[in-house]
N, CA, C and O atoms as a CHARMM CRD file, in Angstrom:
* protein
*
  344
    1    1 UNK  N    -28.88600  -9.24400 -15.54800 PROA 1      0.00000
    2    1 UNK  CA   -27.63300  -8.99500 -15.39100 PROA 1      0.00000
    3    1 UNK  C    -27.22900  -8.55600 -13.89400 PROA 1      0.00000
    4    1 UNK  O    -28.23800  -8.03400 -13.42000 PROA 1      0.00000
    5    2 UNK  N    -26.42500  -8.54400 -13.16300 PROA 2      0.00000
    6    2 UNK  CA   -26.26100  -8.30300 -12.06400 PROA 2      0.00000
    7    2 UNK  C    -24.95700  -7.10400 -12.02700 PROA 2      0.00000
    8    2 UNK  O    -23.87100  -7.30800 -12.56900 PROA 2      0.00000
    9    3 UNK  N    -25.25100  -6.03600 -11.39600 PROA 3      0.00000
   10    3 UNK  CA   -23.93300  -4.79300 -11.42500 PROA 3      0.00000
   11    3 UNK  C    -23.38500  -5.01400 -10.26000 PROA 3      0.00000
   12    3 UNK  O    -23.85200  -5.23300  -9.14200 PROA 3      0.00000
   13    4 UNK  N    -22.03800  -4.90100 -10.79500 PROA 4      0.00000
   14    4 UNK  CA   -20.96000  -4.81800  -9.56000 PROA 4      0.00000
   15    4 UNK  C    -20.18100  -3.56900  -9.39300 PROA 4      0.00000
   16    4 UNK  O    -20.02900  -2.79800 -10.34000 PROA 4      0.00000
   17    5 UNK  N    -19.61800  -3.31600  -8.06600 PROA 5      0.00000
   18    5 UNK  CA   -18.92400  -2.20000  -7.82200 PROA 5      0.00000
   19    5 UNK  C    -17.22400  -2.78900  -7.55000 PROA 5      0.00000
   20    5 UNK  O    -16.90000  -3.28000  -6.46900 PROA 5      0.00000
   21    6 UNK  N    -16.27700  -2.64400  -8.68600 PROA 6      0.00000
   22    6 UNK  CA   -14.84600  -3.00200  -8.09100 PROA 6      0.00000
   23    6 UNK  C    -14.03400  -1.73300  -8.40100 PROA 6      0.00000
   24    6 UNK  O    -14.47700  -0.94800  -9.23900 PROA 6      0.00000
   25    7 UNK  N    -12.92300  -1.49800  -7.80300 PROA 7      0.00000
   26    7 UNK  CA   -12.20000  -0.81200  -7.41500 PROA 7      0.00000
   27    7 UNK  C    -11.00300  -1.13900  -8.11000 PROA 7      0.00000
   28    7 UNK  O    -10.46700  -2.20600  -7.81000 PROA 7      0.00000
   29    8 UNK  N    -10.46600  -0.39700  -9.01200 PROA 8      0.00000
   30    8 UNK  CA    -9.24400  -0.86900  -9.95000 PROA 8      0.00000
   31    8 UNK  C     -8.09600   0.40900  -9.99900 PROA 8      0.00000
   32    8 UNK  O     -8.58400   1.53600  -9.92700 PROA 8      0.00000
   33    9 UNK  N     -6.93000   0.33000 -10.09100 PROA 9      0.00000
   34    9 UNK  CA    -6.30800   1.50700 -10.23900 PROA 9      0.00000
   35    9 UNK  C     -6.02800   2.34500 -11.09200 PROA 9      0.00000
   36    9 UNK  O     -5.74700   1.82400 -12.17100 PROA 9      0.00000
   37   10 UNK  N     -5.98000   3.47100 -11.07600 PROA 10     0.00000
   38   10 UNK  CA    -5.99700   4.76100 -12.01700 PROA 10     0.00000
   39   10 UNK  C     -5.79000   3.82700 -13.36300 PROA 10     0.00000
   40   10 UNK  O     -6.60800   3.45200 -14.20300 PROA 10     0.00000
   41   11 UNK  N     -4.22900   3.57700 -13.22000 PROA 11     0.00000
   42   11 UNK  CA    -3.69600   3.22600 -14.70400 PROA 11     0.00000
   43   11 UNK  C     -4.19200   2.01800 -15.34300 PROA 11     0.00000
   44   11 UNK  O     -3.77000   1.69100 -16.45200 PROA 11     0.00000
   45   12 UNK  N     -5.19800   1.22500 -14.61600 PROA 12     0.00000
   46   12 UNK  CA    -5.80200  -0.01600 -15.29000 PROA 12     0.00000
   47   12 UNK  C     -7.09500   0.70700 -15.97300 PROA 12     0.00000
   48   12 UNK  O     -7.53500   0.47900 -17.10000 PROA 12     0.00000
   49   13 UNK  N     -7.53600   1.52500 -15.12900 PROA 13     0.00000
   50   13 UNK  CA    -8.81000   2.63300 -15.97500 PROA 13     0.00000
   51   13 UNK  C     -8.25000   3.05900 -17.06300 PROA 13     0.00000
   52   13 UNK  O     -8.73400   2.78400 -18.16100 PROA 13     0.00000
   53   14 UNK  N     -7.46700   3.58200 -16.96500 PROA 14     0.00000
   54   14 UNK  CA    -7.11500   4.67800 -18.17800 PROA 14     0.00000
   55   14 UNK  C     -6.61400   3.81000 -19.38600 PROA 14     0.00000
   56   14 UNK  O     -6.85700   4.23800 -20.51500 PROA 14     0.00000
   57   15 UNK  N     -5.97500   2.69300 -19.25300 PROA 15     0.00000
   58   15 UNK  CA    -5.91600   1.25600 -20.11100 PROA 15     0.00000
   59   15 UNK  C     -6.80400   0.99700 -20.42100 PROA 15     0.00000
   60   15 UNK  O     -6.89700   0.89700 -21.64400 PROA 15     0.00000
   61   16 UNK  N     -7.96900   0.72700 -19.66600 PROA 16     0.00000
   62   16 UNK  CA    -9.11700   0.20200 -20.31100 PROA 16     0.00000
   63   16 UNK  C    -10.26200   0.66300 -21.09300 PROA 16     0.00000
   64   16 UNK  O    -11.00700   0.02800 -21.84000 PROA 16     0.00000
   65   17 UNK  N    -10.24600   2.25200 -20.67800 PROA 17     0.00000
   66   17 UNK  CA   -10.65300   3.33300 -21.62200 PROA 17     0.00000
   67   17 UNK  C    -10.15700   3.66800 -22.96000 PROA 17     0.00000
   68   17 UNK  O    -10.83300   3.91000 -23.96000 PROA 17     0.00000
   69   18 UNK  N     -8.81700   3.64700 -22.83400 PROA 18     0.00000
   70   18 UNK  CA    -8.10700   3.43300 -24.30100 PROA 18     0.00000
   71   18 UNK  C     -8.72300   2.36300 -25.29500 PROA 18     0.00000
   72   18 UNK  O     -9.21700   2.47000 -26.41800 PROA 18     0.00000
   73   19 UNK  N     -8.46400   1.09400 -24.29600 PROA 19     0.00000
   74   19 UNK  CA    -8.63800   0.15400 -24.77400 PROA 19     0.00000
   75   19 UNK  C    -10.65300  -0.30500 -25.84900 PROA 19     0.00000
   76   19 UNK  O    -10.99400  -0.73900 -26.94900 PROA 19     0.00000
   77   20 UNK  N    -11.19100   0.07800 -24.83500 PROA 20     0.00000
   78   20 UNK  CA   -12.81100   0.45500 -25.18800 PROA 20     0.00000
   79   20 UNK  C    -13.00300   1.37300 -26.35500 PROA 20     0.00000
   80   20 UNK  O    -13.82500   1.17900 -27.25000 PROA 20     0.00000
   81   21 UNK  N    -12.09300   2.49700 -26.26900 PROA 21     0.00000
   82   21 UNK  CA   -12.08100   3.41800 -27.42800 PROA 21     0.00000
   83   21 UNK  C    -11.97900   3.04000 -28.46300 PROA 21     0.00000
   84   21 UNK  O    -12.81200   3.24200 -29.34700 PROA 21     0.00000
   85   22 UNK  N    -10.53700   2.16200 -28.64400 PROA 22     0.00000
   86   22 UNK  CA   -10.15100   1.91400 -29.45800 PROA 22     0.00000
   87   22 UNK  C    -11.28100   0.68300 -30.30100 PROA 22     0.00000
   88   22 UNK  O    -11.51800   0.56400 -31.50300 PROA 22     0.00000
   89   23 UNK  N    -11.76500  -0.04200 -29.21700 PROA 23     0.00000
   90   23 UNK  CA   -12.92500  -1.27000 -30.09900 PROA 23     0.00000
   91   23 UNK  C    -14.08000  -0.33500 -30.35400 PROA 23     0.00000
   92   23 UNK  O    -14.76600  -0.60100 -31.34100 PROA 23     0.00000
   93   24 UNK  N    -14.38300   0.63500 -29.68500 PROA 24     0.00000
   94   24 UNK  CA   -15.72700   1.28500 -29.92400 PROA 24     0.00000
   95   24 UNK  C    -16.51200   0.52100 -28.77900 PROA 24     0.00000
   96   24 UNK  O    -17.73000   0.46000 -28.94800 PROA 24     0.00000
   97   25 UNK  N    -16.17800   0.13800 -28.04200 PROA 25     0.00000
   98   25 UNK  CA   -17.15100  -0.78800 -26.99700 PROA 25     0.00000
   99   25 UNK  C    -17.18400   0.37100 -25.52000 PROA 25     0.00000
  100   25 UNK  O    -16.67900   1.48100 -25.35000 PROA 25     0.00000
  101   26 UNK  N    -17.82100  -0.29900 -24.85300 PROA 26     0.00000
  102   26 UNK  CA   -18.07100   0.84500 -23.30800 PROA 26     0.00000
  103   26 UNK  C    -16.76900  -0.20600 -22.53800 PROA 26     0.00000
  104   26 UNK  O    -16.06600  -1.07700 -23.05000 PROA 26     0.00000
  105   27 UNK  N    -16.82100   0.25700 -21.28000 PROA 27     0.00000
  106   27 UNK  CA   -15.96700   0.07700 -20.26000 PROA 27     0.00000
  107   27 UNK  C    -16.57700  -1.41900 -19.86500 PROA 27     0.00000
  108   27 UNK  O    -15.81700  -2.37000 -19.67900 PROA 27     0.00000
  109   28 UNK  N    -17.73600  -1.51400 -19.77600 PROA 28     0.00000
  110   28 UNK  CA   -18.38800  -2.90800 -18.93100 PROA 28     0.00000
  111   28 UNK  C    -18.29000  -3.70100 -20.22900 PROA 28     0.00000
  112   28 UNK  O    -17.89300  -4.82300 -19.91400 PROA 28     0.00000
  113   29 UNK  N    -18.41600  -3.64800 -21.13600 PROA 29     0.00000
  114   29 UNK  CA   -18.28300  -4.19400 -22.28600 PROA 29     0.00000
  115   29 UNK  C    -17.02000  -4.95200 -22.29100 PROA 29     0.00000
  116   29 UNK  O    -16.95800  -6.17900 -22.37000 PROA 29     0.00000
  117   30 UNK  N    -16.05300  -4.18100 -22.20400 PROA 30     0.00000
  118   30 UNK  CA   -14.73900  -4.95800 -22.23800 PROA 30     0.00000
  119   30 UNK  C    -14.08300  -5.89200 -21.26400 PROA 30     0.00000
  120   30 UNK  O    -13.20200  -6.72800 -21.46200 PROA 30     0.00000
  121   31 UNK  N    -14.95800  -5.42700 -19.74400 PROA 31     0.00000
  122   31 UNK  CA   -14.83900  -6.00000 -19.03000 PROA 31     0.00000
  123   31 UNK  C    -15.62000  -7.63300 -18.67600 PROA 31     0.00000
  124   31 UNK  O    -15.19800  -8.63200 -18.09300 PROA 31     0.00000
  125   32 UNK  N    -16.75600  -7.34600 -19.25500 PROA 32     0.00000
  126   32 UNK  CA   -17.46900  -8.67100 -19.62600 PROA 32     0.00000
  127   32 UNK  C    -16.73800  -9.85800 -20.48900 PROA 32     0.00000
  128   32 UNK  O    -16.58300 -11.05800 -20.26000 PROA 32     0.00000
  129   33 UNK  N    -16.36000  -9.02200 -21.56400 PROA 33     0.00000
  130   33 UNK  CA   -15.64200 -10.01000 -22.71300 PROA 33     0.00000
  131   33 UNK  C    -14.56900 -10.62700 -22.15300 PROA 33     0.00000
  132   33 UNK  O    -14.33900 -11.77900 -22.52200 PROA 33     0.00000
  133   34 UNK  N    -13.40100  -9.79600 -20.82500 PROA 34     0.00000
  134   34 UNK  CA   -12.16900 -10.25300 -20.10500 PROA 34     0.00000
  135   34 UNK  C    -12.74700 -11.28800 -19.34000 PROA 34     0.00000
  136   34 UNK  O    -12.09800 -12.33400 -19.33900 PROA 34     0.00000
  137   35 UNK  N    -13.70500 -11.27600 -18.74200 PROA 35     0.00000
  138   35 UNK  CA   -14.40000 -12.20700 -17.64400 PROA 35     0.00000
  139   35 UNK  C    -14.78300 -13.59300 -18.23300 PROA 35     0.00000
  140   35 UNK  O    -14.72200 -14.68600 -17.66800 PROA 35     0.00000
  141   36 UNK  N    -15.22000 -13.28500 -19.57600 PROA 36     0.00000
  142   36 UNK  CA   -15.99500 -14.61300 -20.21400 PROA 36     0.00000
  143   36 UNK  C    -14.67500 -15.36400 -20.86000 PROA 36     0.00000
  144   36 UNK  O    -14.57700 -16.58600 -20.74500 PROA 36     0.00000
  145   37 UNK  N    -13.73400 -14.64800 -21.49500 PROA 37     0.00000
  146   37 UNK  CA   -12.68500 -14.85200 -21.48900 PROA 37     0.00000
  147   37 UNK  C    -11.49900 -15.74300 -20.48900 PROA 37     0.00000
  148   37 UNK  O    -10.72800 -16.64000 -20.82800 PROA 37     0.00000
  149   38 UNK  N    -11.68900 -15.17000 -19.30300 PROA 38     0.00000
  150   38 UNK  CA   -10.90900 -15.92000 -18.19000 PROA 38     0.00000
  151   38 UNK  C    -11.77400 -17.05100 -17.72100 PROA 38     0.00000
  152   38 UNK  O    -11.16800 -17.97800 -17.18400 PROA 38     0.00000
  153   39 UNK  N    -13.05600 -17.14800 -17.82200 PROA 39     0.00000
  154   39 UNK  CA   -13.61500 -18.64400 -17.35200 PROA 39     0.00000
  155   39 UNK  C    -13.73300 -19.35400 -18.75400 PROA 39     0.00000
  156   39 UNK  O    -14.47000 -20.32700 -18.92000 PROA 39     0.00000
  157   40 UNK  N    -13.20900 -18.98300 -19.42900 PROA 40     0.00000
  158   40 UNK  CA   -12.98200 -20.18700 -20.74300 PROA 40     0.00000
  159   40 UNK  C    -11.97600 -20.70000 -20.69700 PROA 40     0.00000
  160   40 UNK  O    -11.84400 -21.50700 -21.61800 PROA 40     0.00000
  161   41 UNK  N    -10.85300 -20.61000 -19.81400 PROA 41     0.00000
  162   41 UNK  CA    -9.42500 -20.80800 -19.92900 PROA 41     0.00000
  163   41 UNK  C     -9.83300 -22.17100 -18.95700 PROA 41     0.00000
  164   41 UNK  O    -10.60900 -22.24800 -18.00400 PROA 41     0.00000
  165   42 UNK  N     -8.89100 -23.30400 -19.67600 PROA 42     0.00000
  166   42 UNK  CA    -9.03000 -24.39500 -18.61200 PROA 42     0.00000
  167   42 UNK  C     -8.13700 -24.40700 -17.45000 PROA 42     0.00000
  168   42 UNK  O     -6.90700 -24.40800 -17.50300 PROA 42     0.00000
  169   43 UNK  N     -8.87200 -24.41700 -16.38600 PROA 43     0.00000
  170   43 UNK  CA    -8.18800 -24.17700 -14.90400 PROA 43     0.00000
  171   43 UNK  C     -7.64400 -25.85200 -14.71800 PROA 43     0.00000
  172   43 UNK  O     -6.90200 -26.00200 -13.74700 PROA 43     0.00000
  173   44 UNK  N     -7.94100 -27.15900 -15.56900 PROA 44     0.00000
  174   44 UNK  CA    -7.69300 -28.17900 -14.80200 PROA 44     0.00000
  175   44 UNK  C     -6.04200 -28.43800 -15.24800 PROA 44     0.00000
  176   44 UNK  O     -5.76700 -29.03600 -16.28800 PROA 44     0.00000
  177   45 UNK  N     -5.23000 -28.02700 -14.53100 PROA 45     0.00000
  178   45 UNK  CA    -3.75500 -27.98500 -15.41700 PROA 45     0.00000
  179   45 UNK  C     -3.14600 -29.43300 -14.80200 PROA 45     0.00000
  180   45 UNK  O     -2.19200 -29.85600 -15.45500 PROA 45     0.00000
  181   46 UNK  N     -3.49000 -30.14600 -13.81000 PROA 46     0.00000
  182   46 UNK  CA    -3.27100 -31.51800 -13.53900 PROA 46     0.00000
  183   46 UNK  C     -3.53100 -32.22900 -14.57500 PROA 46     0.00000
  184   46 UNK  O     -2.54800 -32.64100 -15.19100 PROA 46     0.00000
  185   47 UNK  N     -4.84600 -32.58200 -15.07000 PROA 47     0.00000
  186   47 UNK  CA    -5.69600 -33.02000 -15.87900 PROA 47     0.00000
  187   47 UNK  C     -4.87300 -32.88200 -17.57100 PROA 47     0.00000
  188   47 UNK  O     -4.66300 -33.88500 -18.25400 PROA 47     0.00000
  189   48 UNK  N     -4.48000 -31.41200 -18.04100 PROA 48     0.00000
  190   48 UNK  CA    -3.77900 -31.32300 -18.91500 PROA 48     0.00000
  191   48 UNK  C     -2.34300 -32.10300 -19.20400 PROA 48     0.00000
  192   48 UNK  O     -1.94400 -32.62700 -20.24400 PROA 48     0.00000
  193   49 UNK  N     -1.61100 -31.96900 -17.69200 PROA 49     0.00000
  194   49 UNK  CA    -0.47200 -32.44400 -17.82400 PROA 49     0.00000
  195   49 UNK  C     -0.33400 -33.66400 -17.49000 PROA 49     0.00000
  196   49 UNK  O      0.85800 -33.94300 -17.61800 PROA 49     0.00000
  197   50 UNK  N     -0.87600 -34.47800 -17.15400 PROA 50     0.00000
  198   50 UNK  CA    -0.92100 -35.71500 -16.99800 PROA 50     0.00000
  199   50 UNK  C     -0.94000 -36.46500 -18.28600 PROA 50     0.00000
  200   50 UNK  O     -1.88500 -36.32100 -19.06300 PROA 50     0.00000
  201   51 UNK  N      0.19200 -37.36400 -18.58500 PROA 51     0.00000
  202   51 UNK  CA     0.32900 -38.29600 -19.52900 PROA 51     0.00000
  203   51 UNK  C      0.47400 -37.42900 -21.18800 PROA 51     0.00000
  204   51 UNK  O      0.28200 -37.86000 -22.32500 PROA 51     0.00000
  205   52 UNK  N      0.86300 -36.15900 -20.71900 PROA 52     0.00000
  206   52 UNK  CA     1.42400 -35.22600 -21.72500 PROA 52     0.00000
  207   52 UNK  C      2.74400 -35.64900 -22.36300 PROA 52     0.00000
  208   52 UNK  O      2.90700 -34.92000 -23.34200 PROA 52     0.00000
  209   53 UNK  N      3.51500 -36.30200 -22.26900 PROA 53     0.00000
  210   53 UNK  CA     4.68000 -36.87100 -22.90200 PROA 53     0.00000
  211   53 UNK  C      3.99500 -38.20100 -23.50900 PROA 53     0.00000
  212   53 UNK  O      4.48200 -38.48800 -24.60300 PROA 53     0.00000
  213   54 UNK  N      3.17200 -38.91900 -23.15000 PROA 54     0.00000
  214   54 UNK  CA     2.80600 -40.40400 -23.82000 PROA 54     0.00000
  215   54 UNK  C      1.97200 -39.82900 -24.97100 PROA 54     0.00000
  216   54 UNK  O      2.01100 -40.47000 -26.02100 PROA 54     0.00000
  217   55 UNK  N      1.29800 -38.83200 -24.93800 PROA 55     0.00000
  218   55 UNK  CA     0.55400 -37.98200 -26.12100 PROA 55     0.00000
  219   55 UNK  C      1.39600 -37.44000 -27.07100 PROA 55     0.00000
  220   55 UNK  O      0.81900 -37.10300 -28.10400 PROA 55     0.00000
  221   56 UNK  N      2.68600 -37.24000 -27.02900 PROA 56     0.00000
  222   56 UNK  CA     3.11500 -36.50600 -27.75300 PROA 56     0.00000
  223   56 UNK  C      4.29400 -37.61800 -28.39300 PROA 56     0.00000
  224   56 UNK  O      5.05700 -37.30400 -29.30700 PROA 56     0.00000
  225   57 UNK  N      4.28100 -38.95400 -27.73500 PROA 57     0.00000
  226   57 UNK  CA     4.97800 -39.75700 -28.51900 PROA 57     0.00000
  227   57 UNK  C      6.58800 -39.91300 -27.64300 PROA 57     0.00000
  228   57 UNK  O      7.56800 -40.59700 -27.93800 PROA 57     0.00000
  229   58 UNK  N      6.43000 -39.28000 -26.85900 PROA 58     0.00000
  230   58 UNK  CA     8.12900 -39.43600 -25.66700 PROA 58     0.00000
  231   58 UNK  C      8.06800 -40.86900 -24.77700 PROA 58     0.00000
  232   58 UNK  O      7.21900 -41.24000 -23.96600 PROA 58     0.00000
  233   59 UNK  N      9.25500 -41.50500 -25.22700 PROA 59     0.00000
  234   59 UNK  CA     8.89700 -42.60800 -24.58700 PROA 59     0.00000
  235   59 UNK  C     10.17200 -42.67900 -23.17400 PROA 59     0.00000
  236   59 UNK  O     10.50200 -43.71300 -22.59200 PROA 59     0.00000
  237   60 UNK  N     10.47700 -41.87100 -23.01100 PROA 60     0.00000
  238   60 UNK  CA    11.57200 -41.58300 -21.81400 PROA 60     0.00000
  239   60 UNK  C     10.71700 -41.80700 -20.30300 PROA 60     0.00000
  240   60 UNK  O      9.70900 -41.12700 -20.11200 PROA 60     0.00000
  241   61 UNK  N     11.16200 -42.75800 -19.29400 PROA 61     0.00000
  242   61 UNK  CA    10.73400 -42.69200 -18.08400 PROA 61     0.00000
  243   61 UNK  C     11.09000 -41.32400 -17.41300 PROA 61     0.00000
  244   61 UNK  O     12.21400 -40.86200 -17.21900 PROA 61     0.00000
  245   62 UNK  N      9.94400 -40.81400 -17.12300 PROA 62     0.00000
  246   62 UNK  CA     9.85500 -39.07600 -16.40800 PROA 62     0.00000
  247   62 UNK  C     11.31300 -39.17000 -15.41600 PROA 62     0.00000
  248   62 UNK  O     12.13600 -38.25500 -15.39600 PROA 62     0.00000
  249   63 UNK  N     11.46800 -40.57700 -14.53300 PROA 63     0.00000
  250   63 UNK  CA    12.32200 -40.55400 -13.12900 PROA 63     0.00000
  251   63 UNK  C     13.60000 -40.48000 -13.90300 PROA 63     0.00000
  252   63 UNK  O     14.37600 -39.57600 -13.59200 PROA 63     0.00000
  253   64 UNK  N     13.89300 -41.20700 -14.75700 PROA 64     0.00000
  254   64 UNK  CA    14.76200 -41.62200 -15.59400 PROA 64     0.00000
  255   64 UNK  C     15.77600 -40.11200 -16.35500 PROA 64     0.00000
  256   64 UNK  O     16.98300 -39.87000 -16.38800 PROA 64     0.00000
  257   65 UNK  N     14.40900 -39.29000 -16.93200 PROA 65     0.00000
  258   65 UNK  CA    14.88100 -38.20900 -17.45300 PROA 65     0.00000
  259   65 UNK  C     15.05200 -36.84400 -16.58900 PROA 65     0.00000
  260   65 UNK  O     15.56000 -35.77600 -16.93100 PROA 65     0.00000
  261   66 UNK  N     14.46400 -37.22700 -15.36700 PROA 66     0.00000
  262   66 UNK  CA    14.87400 -36.37900 -14.29600 PROA 66     0.00000
  263   66 UNK  C     15.92500 -36.29000 -13.62400 PROA 66     0.00000
  264   66 UNK  O     16.24900 -35.21000 -13.13000 PROA 66     0.00000
  265   67 UNK  N     16.94200 -37.81900 -13.41600 PROA 67     0.00000
  266   67 UNK  CA    18.06600 -38.66500 -13.18100 PROA 67     0.00000
  267   67 UNK  C     19.27300 -38.05400 -13.79000 PROA 67     0.00000
  268   67 UNK  O     20.32800 -37.71300 -13.25600 PROA 67     0.00000
  269   68 UNK  N     18.75800 -37.97100 -15.43600 PROA 68     0.00000
  270   68 UNK  CA    19.69400 -37.51500 -16.73000 PROA 68     0.00000
  271   68 UNK  C     20.16800 -35.79000 -16.38400 PROA 68     0.00000
  272   68 UNK  O     21.25200 -35.22500 -16.23500 PROA 68     0.00000
  273   69 UNK  N     18.84800 -35.38400 -16.35700 PROA 69     0.00000
  274   69 UNK  CA    19.11900 -33.59500 -15.76900 PROA 69     0.00000
  275   69 UNK  C     19.71200 -33.73300 -14.99300 PROA 69     0.00000
  276   69 UNK  O     20.83200 -33.45600 -15.42100 PROA 69     0.00000
  277   70 UNK  N     19.83700 -34.16600 -13.40200 PROA 70     0.00000
  278   70 UNK  CA    20.63400 -34.11000 -12.70500 PROA 70     0.00000
  279   70 UNK  C     21.65400 -34.07500 -12.46300 PROA 70     0.00000
  280   70 UNK  O     22.20200 -33.46200 -11.54800 PROA 70     0.00000
  281   71 UNK  N     22.24400 -34.96700 -13.52800 PROA 71     0.00000
  282   71 UNK  CA    23.49500 -35.60500 -13.53500 PROA 71     0.00000
  283   71 UNK  C     24.47000 -34.41100 -14.18800 PROA 71     0.00000
  284   71 UNK  O     25.66600 -34.21900 -13.96700 PROA 71     0.00000
  285   72 UNK  N     23.68400 -33.77200 -14.94700 PROA 72     0.00000
  286   72 UNK  CA    24.18600 -32.61400 -15.63600 PROA 72     0.00000
  287   72 UNK  C     24.93400 -31.31700 -14.78700 PROA 72     0.00000
  288   72 UNK  O     25.87000 -30.55800 -15.03600 PROA 72     0.00000
  289   73 UNK  N     24.07800 -31.48400 -13.76000 PROA 73     0.00000
  290   73 UNK  CA    24.53800 -30.25300 -12.69200 PROA 73     0.00000
  291   73 UNK  C     25.78400 -30.68900 -11.76100 PROA 73     0.00000
  292   73 UNK  O     26.35100 -29.77100 -11.16800 PROA 73     0.00000
  293   74 UNK  N     26.29400 -32.09400 -11.56500 PROA 74     0.00000
  294   74 UNK  CA    27.09900 -32.26100 -11.19500 PROA 74     0.00000
  295   74 UNK  C     28.44500 -31.92400 -11.67300 PROA 74     0.00000
  296   74 UNK  O     29.41900 -32.04800 -10.92900 PROA 74     0.00000
  297   75 UNK  N     28.54600 -31.49900 -12.89200 PROA 75     0.00000
  298   75 UNK  CA    29.76700 -31.43200 -13.39100 PROA 75     0.00000
  299   75 UNK  C     30.65700 -32.59000 -13.85000 PROA 75     0.00000
  300   75 UNK  O     30.31700 -33.77000 -13.92700 PROA 75     0.00000
  301   76 UNK  N     31.84900 -32.06400 -14.14100 PROA 76     0.00000
  302   76 UNK  CA    32.73800 -33.55900 -14.34500 PROA 76     0.00000
  303   76 UNK  C     32.98300 -34.17100 -13.09100 PROA 76     0.00000
  304   76 UNK  O     32.69600 -33.56500 -12.05900 PROA 76     0.00000
  305   77 UNK  N     33.58300 -35.53300 -13.05800 PROA 77     0.00000
  306   77 UNK  CA    33.68500 -36.21100 -11.91200 PROA 77     0.00000
  307   77 UNK  C     35.24100 -35.59900 -11.81100 PROA 77     0.00000
  308   77 UNK  O     35.78900 -34.71700 -12.47300 PROA 77     0.00000
  309   78 UNK  N     35.58200 -36.18800 -11.03200 PROA 78     0.00000
  310   78 UNK  CA    36.91200 -35.90900  -9.93700 PROA 78     0.00000
  311   78 UNK  C     38.00000 -36.27800 -11.31100 PROA 78     0.00000
  312   78 UNK  O     38.79200 -35.48100 -11.81200 PROA 78     0.00000
  313   79 UNK  N     37.84400 -37.25800 -11.59900 PROA 79     0.00000
  314   79 UNK  CA    39.22600 -37.96300 -12.60900 PROA 79     0.00000
  315   79 UNK  C     38.97600 -37.13900 -13.89200 PROA 79     0.00000
  316   79 UNK  O     39.92700 -37.11100 -14.67300 PROA 79     0.00000
  317   80 UNK  N     37.97900 -36.53400 -14.20600 PROA 80     0.00000
  318   80 UNK  CA    37.45700 -35.70500 -15.52500 PROA 80     0.00000
  319   80 UNK  C     38.33100 -34.27800 -15.15400 PROA 80     0.00000
  320   80 UNK  O     39.01500 -33.81600 -16.06800 PROA 80     0.00000
  321   81 UNK  N     38.32700 -33.79000 -14.24700 PROA 81     0.00000
  322   81 UNK  CA    38.69800 -32.18300 -14.11300 PROA 81     0.00000
  323   81 UNK  C     40.20000 -32.09800 -14.81800 PROA 81     0.00000
  324   81 UNK  O     40.70800 -33.14400 -15.22300 PROA 81     0.00000
  325   82 UNK  N     40.76500 -31.07800 -14.93000 PROA 82     0.00000
  326   82 UNK  CA    42.13100 -30.89500 -15.50300 PROA 82     0.00000
  327   82 UNK  C     42.86700 -31.20500 -14.01800 PROA 82     0.00000
  328   82 UNK  O     42.62500 -30.67700 -12.93300 PROA 82     0.00000
  329   83 UNK  N     43.48900 -31.86400 -14.23000 PROA 83     0.00000
  330   83 UNK  CA    45.05700 -32.33000 -13.41700 PROA 83     0.00000
  331   83 UNK  C     44.57600 -33.04100 -12.31000 PROA 83     0.00000
  332   83 UNK  O     45.11100 -33.14400 -11.20600 PROA 83     0.00000
  333   84 UNK  N     43.26600 -33.63800 -12.79400 PROA 84     0.00000
  334   84 UNK  CA    42.65800 -35.02100 -11.47500 PROA 84     0.00000
  335   84 UNK  C     43.53400 -35.93500 -12.18200 PROA 84     0.00000
  336   84 UNK  O     44.11400 -35.68700 -13.23900 PROA 84     0.00000
  337   85 UNK  N     43.58700 -37.05400 -11.49000 PROA 85     0.00000
  338   85 UNK  CA    43.86500 -38.44500 -11.75000 PROA 85     0.00000
  339   85 UNK  C     42.66800 -39.18300 -12.26300 PROA 85     0.00000
  340   85 UNK  O     41.52900 -39.22900 -11.80000 PROA 85     0.00000
  341   86 UNK  N     43.22000 -39.79100 -13.40200 PROA 86     0.00000
  342   86 UNK  CA    41.80700 -40.67600 -14.02500 PROA 86     0.00000
  343   86 UNK  C     41.84300 -42.06800 -13.23200 PROA 86     0.00000
  344   86 UNK  O     40.98000 -42.92000 -13.44200 PROA 86     0.00000
């Protein structure tokens, strides 16, 4: 195992010490667990997102969905506004 030197803000050290004390572990053990948990996270967000709608049964085309949402931003048409001509 390799030893490292890392600079952390005092507030983070205080928080880390409280957490280590609560869990009955060393500061180093808490940091090792944090690094392991961080490494375990799947960082391939593109692969996770690609095909997400299809995997959940959504049939609407992504571009059509985008267009539908953007038409909501336009507000009422000129003829729909109060006092406007139809």
